[in-house]
Chimera marker file (.cmm) of the C-alpha trace (Angstrom):
<marker_set name="trace">
<marker id="1" x="-8.002" y="-32.521" z="-35.663" r="1" g="1" b="0" radius="0.5"/>
<marker id="2" x="-9.303" y="-32.754" z="-32.149" r="1" g="1" b="0" radius="0.5"/>
<marker id="3" x="-8.042" y="-32.846" z="-28.618" r="1" g="1" b="0" radius="0.5"/>
<marker id="4" x="-5.314" y="-35.063" z="-27.118" r="1" g="1" b="0" radius="0.5"/>
<marker id="5" x="-6.617" y="-38.389" z="-25.847" r="1" g="1" b="0" radius="0.5"/>
<marker id="6" x="-6.060" y="-39.566" z="-22.283" r="1" g="1" b="0" radius="0.5"/>
<marker id="7" x="-3.638" y="-42.353" z="-23.120" r="1" g="1" b="0" radius="0.5"/>
<marker id="8" x="-5.763" y="-45.085" z="-21.539" r="1" g="1" b="0" radius="0.5"/>
<marker id="9" x="-5.385" y="-47.553" z="-24.386" r="1" g="1" b="0" radius="0.5"/>
<marker id="10" x="-4.906" y="-51.006" z="-22.868" r="1" g="1" b="0" radius="0.5"/>
<marker id="11" x="-7.541" y="-53.532" z="-23.905" r="1" g="1" b="0" radius="0.5"/>
<marker id="12" x="-8.535" y="-56.087" z="-21.291" r="1" g="1" b="0" radius="0.5"/>
<marker id="13" x="-10.115" y="-59.525" z="-21.629" r="1" g="1" b="0" radius="0.5"/>
<marker id="14" x="-12.465" y="-61.079" z="-19.109" r="1" g="1" b="0" radius="0.5"/>
<marker id="15" x="-11.856" y="-64.610" z="-17.858" r="1" g="1" b="0" radius="0.5"/>
<marker id="16" x="-14.164" y="-66.833" z="-15.826" r="1" g="1" b="0" radius="0.5"/>
<marker id="17" x="-12.369" y="-68.795" z="-13.115" r="1" g="1" b="0" radius="0.5"/>
<marker id="18" x="-13.192" y="-72.326" z="-11.961" r="1" g="1" b="0" radius="0.5"/>
<marker id="19" x="-15.207" y="-71.081" z="-8.973" r="1" g="1" b="0" radius="0.5"/>
<marker id="20" x="-17.408" y="-68.913" z="-11.260" r="1" g="1" b="0" radius="0.5"/>
<marker id="21" x="-15.751" y="-65.618" z="-10.336" r="1" g="1" b="0" radius="0.5"/>
<marker id="22" x="-14.352" y="-63.429" z="-13.072" r="1" g="1" b="0" radius="0.5"/>
<marker id="23" x="-11.209" y="-61.418" z="-13.588" r="1" g="1" b="0" radius="0.5"/>
<marker id="24" x="-9.912" y="-59.025" z="-16.228" r="1" g="1" b="0" radius="0.5"/>
<marker id="25" x="-6.387" y="-59.078" z="-17.573" r="1" g="1" b="0" radius="0.5"/>
<marker id="26" x="-4.598" y="-56.786" z="-20.054" r="1" g="1" b="0" radius="0.5"/>
<marker id="27" x="-4.602" y="-58.424" z="-23.447" r="1" g="1" b="0" radius="0.5"/>
<marker id="28" x="-3.752" y="-55.775" z="-26.046" r="1" g="1" b="0" radius="0.5"/>
<marker id="29" x="-2.236" y="-52.352" z="-26.463" r="1" g="1" b="0" radius="0.5"/>
<marker id="30" x="-1.856" y="-49.712" z="-29.148" r="1" g="1" b="0" radius="0.5"/>
<marker id="31" x="1.372" y="-48.438" z="-30.633" r="1" g="1" b="0" radius="0.5"/>
<marker id="32" x="2.353" y="-45.531" z="-32.871" r="1" g="1" b="0" radius="0.5"/>
<marker id="33" x="3.887" y="-46.115" z="-36.293" r="1" g="1" b="0" radius="0.5"/>
<marker id="34" x="7.363" y="-45.613" z="-34.776" r="1" g="1" b="0" radius="0.5"/>
<marker id="35" x="6.706" y="-48.487" z="-32.352" r="1" g="1" b="0" radius="0.5"/>
<marker id="36" x="6.265" y="-46.361" z="-29.224" r="1" g="1" b="0" radius="0.5"/>
<marker id="37" x="3.569" y="-47.403" z="-26.759" r="1" g="1" b="0" radius="0.5"/>
<marker id="38" x="0.555" y="-45.060" z="-26.585" r="1" g="1" b="0" radius="0.5"/>
<marker id="39" x="-0.297" y="-46.047" z="-22.989" r="1" g="1" b="0" radius="0.5"/>
<marker id="40" x="0.002" y="-42.946" z="-20.854" r="1" g="1" b="0" radius="0.5"/>
<marker id="41" x="0.677" y="-40.637" z="-23.797" r="1" g="1" b="0" radius="0.5"/>
<marker id="42" x="-2.363" y="-41.040" z="-26.045" r="1" g="1" b="0" radius="0.5"/>
<marker id="43" x="-2.861" y="-39.489" z="-29.444" r="1" g="1" b="0" radius="0.5"/>
<marker id="44" x="-1.772" y="-35.931" z="-30.183" r="1" g="1" b="0" radius="0.5"/>
<marker id="45" x="-3.629" y="-34.337" z="-33.112" r="1" g="1" b="0" radius="0.5"/>
<marker id="46" x="-1.846" y="-32.024" z="-35.552" r="1" g="1" b="0" radius="0.5"/>
<marker id="47" x="-4.318" y="-29.247" z="-34.778" r="1" g="1" b="0" radius="0.5"/>
<marker id="48" x="-5.764" y="-29.002" z="-31.275" r="1" g="1" b="0" radius="0.5"/>
<marker id="49" x="-9.400" y="-27.885" z="-31.189" r="1" g="1" b="0" radius="0.5"/>
<marker id="50" x="-11.432" y="-28.195" z="-28.000" r="1" g="1" b="0" radius="0.5"/>
<marker id="51" x="-15.169" y="-28.776" z="-27.959" r="1" g="1" b="0" radius="0.5"/>
<marker id="52" x="-16.718" y="-26.751" z="-25.157" r="1" g="1" b="0" radius="0.5"/>
<marker id="53" x="-19.857" y="-28.010" z="-23.434" r="1" g="1" b="0" radius="0.5"/>
<marker id="54" x="-21.868" y="-24.866" z="-24.211" r="1" g="1" b="0" radius="0.5"/>
<marker id="55" x="-21.034" y="-25.161" z="-27.922" r="1" g="1" b="0" radius="0.5"/>
<marker id="56" x="-22.069" y="-28.814" z="-27.958" r="1" g="1" b="0" radius="0.5"/>
<marker id="57" x="-25.345" y="-27.985" z="-26.191" r="1" g="1" b="0" radius="0.5"/>
<marker id="58" x="-26.042" y="-25.450" z="-28.944" r="1" g="1" b="0" radius="0.5"/>
<marker id="59" x="-25.347" y="-28.053" z="-31.623" r="1" g="1" b="0" radius="0.5"/>
<marker id="60" x="-21.920" y="-26.678" z="-32.581" r="1" g="1" b="0" radius="0.5"/>
<marker id="61" x="-18.960" y="-28.991" z="-33.113" r="1" g="1" b="0" radius="0.5"/>
<marker id="62" x="-15.776" y="-26.891" z="-33.205" r="1" g="1" b="0" radius="0.5"/>
<marker id="63" x="-13.640" y="-29.875" z="-34.192" r="1" g="1" b="0" radius="0.5"/>
<marker id="64" x="-15.846" y="-30.773" z="-37.156" r="1" g="1" b="0" radius="0.5"/>
<marker id="65" x="-16.054" y="-27.146" z="-38.297" r="1" g="1" b="0" radius="0.5"/>
<marker id="66" x="-12.264" y="-26.780" z="-38.195" r="1" g="1" b="0" radius="0.5"/>
<marker id="67" x="-11.779" y="-30.089" z="-40.025" r="1" g="1" b="0" radius="0.5"/>
<marker id="68" x="-14.069" y="-28.947" z="-42.842" r="1" g="1" b="0" radius="0.5"/>
<marker id="69" x="-12.210" y="-25.606" z="-43.005" r="1" g="1" b="0" radius="0.5"/>
<marker id="70" x="-8.861" y="-27.424" z="-43.320" r="1" g="1" b="0" radius="0.5"/>
<marker id="71" x="-10.173" y="-29.790" z="-45.997" r="1" g="1" b="0" radius="0.5"/>
<marker id="72" x="-11.569" y="-26.901" z="-48.020" r="1" g="1" b="0" radius="0.5"/>
<marker id="73" x="-8.104" y="-25.300" z="-47.943" r="1" g="1" b="0" radius="0.5"/>
<marker id="74" x="-6.625" y="-28.490" z="-49.378" r="1" g="1" b="0" radius="0.5"/>
<marker id="75" x="-9.020" y="-28.771" z="-52.319" r="1" g="1" b="0" radius="0.5"/>
<marker id="76" x="-8.712" y="-25.134" z="-53.450" r="1" g="1" b="0" radius="0.5"/>
<link id1="1" id2="2" r="1" g="1" b="0" radius="0.2"/>
<link id1="2" id2="3" r="1" g="1" b="0" radius="0.2"/>
<link id1="3" id2="4" r="1" g="1" b="0" radius="0.2"/>
<link id1="4" id2="5" r="1" g="1" b="0" radius="0.2"/>
<link id1="5" id2="6" r="1" g="1" b="0" radius="0.2"/>
<link id1="6" id2="7" r="1" g="1" b="0" radius="0.2"/>
<link id1="7" id2="8" r="1" g="1" b="0" radius="0.2"/>
<link id1="8" id2="9" r="1" g="1" b="0" radius="0.2"/>
<link id1="9" id2="10" r="1" g="1" b="0" radius="0.2"/>
<link id1="10" id2="11" r="1" g="1" b="0" radius="0.2"/>
<link id1="11" id2="12" r="1" g="1" b="0" radius="0.2"/>
<link id1="12" id2="13" r="1" g="1" b="0" radius="0.2"/>
<link id1="13" id2="14" r="1" g="1" b="0" radius="0.2"/>
<link id1="14" id2="15" r="1" g="1" b="0" radius="0.2"/>
<link id1="15" id2="16" r="1" g="1" b="0" radius="0.2"/>
<link id1="16" id2="17" r="1" g="1" b="0" radius="0.2"/>
<link id1="17" id2="18" r="1" g="1" b="0" radius="0.2"/>
<link id1="18" id2="19" r="1" g="1" b="0" radius="0.2"/>
<link id1="19" id2="20" r="1" g="1" b="0" radius="0.2"/>
<link id1="20" id2="21" r="1" g="1" b="0" radius="0.2"/>
<link id1="21" id2="22" r="1" g="1" b="0" radius="0.2"/>
<link id1="22" id2="23" r="1" g="1" b="0" radius="0.2"/>
<link id1="23" id2="24" r="1" g="1" b="0" radius="0.2"/>
<link id1="24" id2="25" r="1" g="1" b="0" radius="0.2"/>
<link id1="25" id2="26" r="1" g="1" b="0" radius="0.2"/>
<link id1="26" id2="27" r="1" g="1" b="0" radius="0.2"/>
<link id1="27" id2="28" r="1" g="1" b="0" radius="0.2"/>
<link id1="28" id2="29" r="1" g="1" b="0" radius="0.2"/>
<link id1="29" id2="30" r="1" g="1" b="0" radius="0.2"/>
<link id1="30" id2="31" r="1" g="1" b="0" radius="0.2"/>
<link id1="31" id2="32" r="1" g="1" b="0" radius="0.2"/>
<link id1="32" id2="33" r="1" g="1" b="0" radius="0.2"/>
<link id1="33" id2="34" r="1" g="1" b="0" radius="0.2"/>
<link id1="34" id2="35" r="1" g="1" b="0" radius="0.2"/>
<link id1="35" id2="36" r="1" g="1" b="0" radius="0.2"/>
<link id1="36" id2="37" r="1" g="1" b="0" radius="0.2"/>
<link id1="37" id2="38" r="1" g="1" b="0" radius="0.2"/>
<link id1="38" id2="39" r="1" g="1" b="0" radius="0.2"/>
<link id1="39" id2="40" r="1" g="1" b="0" radius="0.2"/>
<link id1="40" id2="41" r="1" g="1" b="0" radius="0.2"/>
<link id1="41" id2="42" r="1" g="1" b="0" radius="0.2"/>
<link id1="42" id2="43" r="1" g="1" b="0" radius="0.2"/>
<link id1="43" id2="44" r="1" g="1" b="0" radius="0.2"/>
<link id1="44" id2="45" r="1" g="1" b="0" radius="0.2"/>
<link id1="45" id2="46" r="1" g="1" b="0" radius="0.2"/>
<link id1="46" id2="47" r="1" g="1" b="0" radius="0.2"/>
<link id1="47" id2="48" r="1" g="1" b="0" radius="0.2"/>
<link id1="48" id2="49" r="1" g="1" b="0" radius="0.2"/>
<link id1="49" id2="50" r="1" g="1" b="0" radius="0.2"/>
<link id1="50" id2="51" r="1" g="1" b="0" radius="0.2"/>
<link id1="51" id2="52" r="1" g="1" b="0" radius="0.2"/>
<link id1="52" id2="53" r="1" g="1" b="0" radius="0.2"/>
<link id1="53" id2="54" r="1" g="1" b="0" radius="0.2"/>
<link id1="54" id2="55" r="1" g="1" b="0" radius="0.2"/>
<link id1="55" id2="56" r="1" g="1" b="0" radius="0.2"/>
<link id1="56" id2="57" r="1" g="1" b="0" radius="0.2"/>
<link id1="57" id2="58" r="1" g="1" b="0" radius="0.2"/>
<link id1="58" id2="59" r="1" g="1" b="0" radius="0.2"/>
<link id1="59" id2="60" r="1" g="1" b="0" radius="0.2"/>
<link id1="60" id2="61" r="1" g="1" b="0" radius="0.2"/>
<link id1="61" id2="62" r="1" g="1" b="0" radius="0.2"/>
<link id1="62" id2="63" r="1" g="1" b="0" radius="0.2"/>
<link id1="63" id2="64" r="1" g="1" b="0" radius="0.2"/>
<link id1="64" id2="65" r="1" g="1" b="0" radius="0.2"/>
<link id1="65" id2="66" r="1" g="1" b="0" radius="0.2"/>
<link id1="66" id2="67" r="1" g="1" b="0" radius="0.2"/>
<link id1="67" id2="68" r="1" g="1" b="0" radius="0.2"/>
<link id1="68" id2="69" r="1" g="1" b="0" radius="0.2"/>
<link id1="69" id2="70" r="1" g="1" b="0" radius="0.2"/>
<link id1="70" id2="71" r="1" g="1" b="0" radius="0.2"/>
<link id1="71" id2="72" r="1" g="1" b="0" radius="0.2"/>
<link id1="72" id2="73" r="1" g="1" b="0" radius="0.2"/>
<link id1="73" id2="74" r="1" g="1" b="0" radius="0.2"/>
<link id1="74" id2="75" r="1" g="1" b="0" radius="0.2"/>
<link id1="75" id2="76" r="1" g="1" b="0" radius="0.2"/>
</marker_set>
């Protein structure tokens, strides 16, 4: 339940060099259960529900409401 993620999933580590400067280097990534790399594709939820800014400002979370609705269907 939610909205597709951006696909920016590479984790980077920071290293301090001998001269005191620092650099970051990719150090980890995330993969789907089938082994495919999520970089650039992200996560795709089963049910796409977008949270709109106006709803959030009014204290409404469309994703949470839909998730509860789906769970209630499962337990009936």
